[in-house]
C-alpha positions in Angstrom: -7.8 -42.7 -14.9 -11.2 -41.0 -13.8 -14.6 -42.4 -12.8 -18.3 -40.9 -12.4 -20.3 -41.2 -9.8 -24.1 -41.0 -10.9 -25.7 -39.0 -7.8 -28.3 -36.6 -9.9 -32.0 -39.1 -9.7 -34.9 -38.3 -7.5 -34.7 -41.5 -5.9 -38.9 -42.0 -6.0 -39.0 -45.2 -4.9 -37.0 -44.3 -1.7 -39.5 -41.8 -0.5 -40.1 -40.2 2.0 -36.5 -40.8 3.0 -35.5 -38.8 -0.3 -37.6 -36.2 0.2 -35.0 -34.5 2.0 -32.1 -36.1 1.6 -30.4 -36.8 -1.8 -30.1 -41.0 -2.2 -26.5 -41.4 -2.3 -26.2 -39.6 1.4 -28.6 -42.5 2.6 -26.4 -44.1 5.5 -25.4 -47.9 5.5 -23.7 -49.4 8.5 -23.3 -45.1 9.8 -21.9 -43.9 6.7 -23.3 -42.3 3.5 -23.5 -44.7 0.5 -21.6 -42.5 -2.1 -18.3 -42.2 0.4 -18.0 -46.3 -0.1 -17.8 -45.8 -3.8 -15.3 -43.2 -3.2 -12.7 -44.8 -1.0 -13.1 -48.1 -3.5 -12.5 -46.1 -6.3 -10.1 -44.1 -4.8 -8.2 -48.0 -3.4 -7.7 -48.4 -6.6 -5.7 -45.4 -7.7 -9.0 -43.4 -9.4 -8.8 -40.5 -7.6 -10.4 -38.2 -9.9 -14.2 -38.3 -9.8 -17.0 -36.7 -11.7 -20.4 -36.9 -9.6 -23.2 -35.5 -11.5 -26.0 -33.6 -9.3 -29.4 -33.0 -9.9 -32.3 -33.4 -7.1 -31.0 -31.9 -4.0 -27.4 -31.3 -5.3 -26.2 -29.2 -2.9 -26.2 -31.1 0.0 -24.0 -33.6 -2.3 -21.6 -31.0 -3.1 -21.6 -29.7 0.9 -20.7 -32.9 1.7 -18.1 -33.8 -0.1 -16.4 -30.8 -0.6 -12.9 -30.5 -3.2 -12.9 -34.8 -2.2 -9.7 -34.3 -0.5 -11.2 -35.4 3.0 -11.7 -38.8 1.5 -8.6 -38.4 -0.5 -10.0 -37.8 -3.8 -10.3 -35.1 -6.2 -14.2 -34.2 -7.1 -15.5 -32.4 -9.8 -19.9 -31.6 -10.4 -21.4 -31.7 -13.4 -24.8 -30.1 -12.5 -27.6 -30.9 -14.3 -30.4 -29.0 -12.3 -34.2 -31.1 -12.1 -35.2 -33.2 -13.6 -32.0 -35.1 -14.1 -30.6 -36.1 -17.5 -31.3 -39.6 -17.5 -28.1 -41.9 -17.3 -27.3 -41.6 -20.7 -27.9 -37.3 -21.1 -25.8 -37.4 -17.7 -22.7 -39.1 -19.0 -22.6 -37.2 -22.0 -22.8 -34.0 -20.2 -19.7 -34.9 -18.4 -17.7 -35.9 -21.1 -15.6 -32.8 -20.9 -14.6 -33.0 -16.9 -14.2 -37.2 -18.3 -11.8 -36.8 -20.5 -10.6 -39.1 -23.8 -10.0 -42.0 -21.9 -12.1 -45.0 -20.9 -13.6 -44.4 -17.4 -15.5 -46.5 -14.5 -19.4 -45.1 -13.7 -21.2 -46.4 -10.5 -24.6 -45.8 -9.3 -25.0 -43.7 -6.6 -27.3 -46.3 -5.3 -25.9 -49.3 -4.7 -23.9 -50.8 -2.1 -21.4 -53.1 -3.2 -17.8 -54.9 -2.8 -16.7 -55.1 -5.8 -13.0 -54.1 -6.8 -12.4 -51.2 -9.0 -8.9 -51.7 -11.2 -7.1 -49.4 -14.0 -7.8 -52.1 -16.6 -8.1 -50.7 -20.2 -10.8 -51.9 -23.0 -9.7 -53.6 -25.6 -9.5 -52.4 -29.5 -13.0 -51.9 -30.7 -15.2 -52.2 -27.2 -17.0 -49.7 -26.5 -18.1 -51.1 -22.9 -17.2 -53.4 -20.2 -20.5 -54.7 -18.4 -20.4 -56.0 -14.7 -23.3 -58.4 -14.3 -24.8 -60.0 -11.1 -27.4 -63.0 -9.9 -31.0 -61.3 -10.6 -32.3 -60.2 -7.5 -35.7 -61.1 -6.2 -36.9 -57.8 -7.4 -35.4 -58.6 -11.1 -35.8 -62.0 -11.9 -35.7 -61.5 -15.6 -32.5 -60.0 -15.4 -31.3 -57.4 -18.2 -28.7 -59.0 -20.6 -27.0 -62.5 -21.1 -23.4 -62.9 -21.2 -21.4 -65.5 -23.6 -17.9 -65.8 -24.5 -17.1 -62.8 -22.1 -19.4 -60.7 -24.5 -22.8 -59.0 -23.4 -25.5 -59.8 -25.5 -29.1 -58.3 -25.7 -30.7 -61.6 -26.2 -30.0 -65.3 -24.7 -30.5 -67.0 -22.4 -29.2 -67.4 -18.1 -29.8 -63.6 -18.4 -28.3 -61.6 -15.7 -28.5 -58.1 -14.0 -26.6 -55.2 -14.6 -25.0 -53.8 -11.6 -24.6 -50.5 -12.5 -20.8 -50.6 -12.8 -19.4 -49.9 -16.1 -16.4 -49.1 -17.9 -17.2 -46.8 -21.1 -15.4 -45.6 -23.8 -16.3 -41.8 -24.7 -16.7 -42.9 -28.3 -19.9 -45.1 -26.8 -22.0 -41.2 -27.0 -20.4 -40.6 -30.4 -23.0 -38.5 -32.3 -24.9 -37.9 -29.2 -26.9 -34.9 -28.9 -27.0 -32.4 -25.4 -30.1 -33.5 -23.0 -31.9 -36.2 -21.5 -31.2 -39.8 -22.7 -31.2 -43.3 -21.2 -28.2 -45.3 -21.7 -29.6 -48.7 -22.1 -29.9 -48.2 -26.1 -26.4 -46.8 -26.4 -25.4 -50.2 -24.8 -27.6 -52.3 -26.9 -26.1 -51.0 -30.3 -22.7 -51.3 -29.3 -23.8 -55.1 -28.6 -25.6 -55.0 -32.3 -21.4 -54.6 -33.0 -20.2 -57.5 -31.0 -18.3 -54.1 -28.8 -19.3 -54.6 -25.2 -17.5 -57.0 -22.7 -19.0 -57.7 -19.3 -17.9 -60.2 -16.3 -20.0 -62.0 -13.4 -19.6 -60.4 -10.2 -20.6 -62.5 -7.3 -20.0 -60.7 -4.3 -21.8 -58.6 -2.0 -23.8 -55.9 -4.2 -27.4 -54.3 -3.5 -29.9 -52.0 -4.9 -30.8 -49.5 -2.8 -33.9 -49.5 -4.7 -36.1 -49.1 -1.3 -36.6 -48.1 2.0 -36.8 -51.8 3.0 -33.7 -53.0 1.0 -31.7 -50.0 2.9 -33.0 -51.2 6.2 -32.0 -54.4 5.3 -28.6 -53.5 5.0 -28.2 -52.9 8.7 
C-alpha cells in the first residue's frame, strides 16, 4: 500500500514563516510536521510514499531525501509554482501511486491518527476522516450518516485532510489545476464515499498562532 503527503502549497496564512520555509517543514515540538506523518505511515507498514513539491520544494527534497532515514521510500511529484491544488496534484501523482487505493494526508496538519492498510469496499471511491468542527471552522464540511459521507445534512463535521482514495475517483479528469472537493461531492451523490469520525488529537496548522499553540 502507498500514501501521498500533500506538501506543495504556499501556506499564505502562515506567512511570514512560509516565506522562507515550506509549511510541512515548520516545526512542532522540535520536529518538522512532515516527519510525524512519515513515521505514522511507516508504523502502519506503509513505507512507499509520494510527496508533491511546489513552493520551496527543493527544501523538502533535501530534508527527506529518499526517505530511508525515516524508514520510508519517498518518490516526488514535481508541480512547480503555483501548485495544482489538491485534485490536480493527486491526479499528477497517480502514476507513482499505482492502481490500488492509497492514503492521502495534508502535510500541514498535526494529529495522532493511526493509519492502517484497510481496503475500500467495492464501489466505494473514497473514505474520509472527519473531525469535530474546530473554532476556526464551525460550519463544518460534510455530514456523516450510517457510515456514508453526505454533502448535505445536520451535524456537519470538518474534513481532516486525511482520506483513503481509489484512483478511479479521478477517472475522466484532465491534467491541470483543480480542487478535490467537486470530485468528492460527485462521488457522494452516487453513495460512493464512506467516512469515520476521529476524536483524537488533530490540529490544522493554518496560522502562526495555531502553530505556536502546539508547543
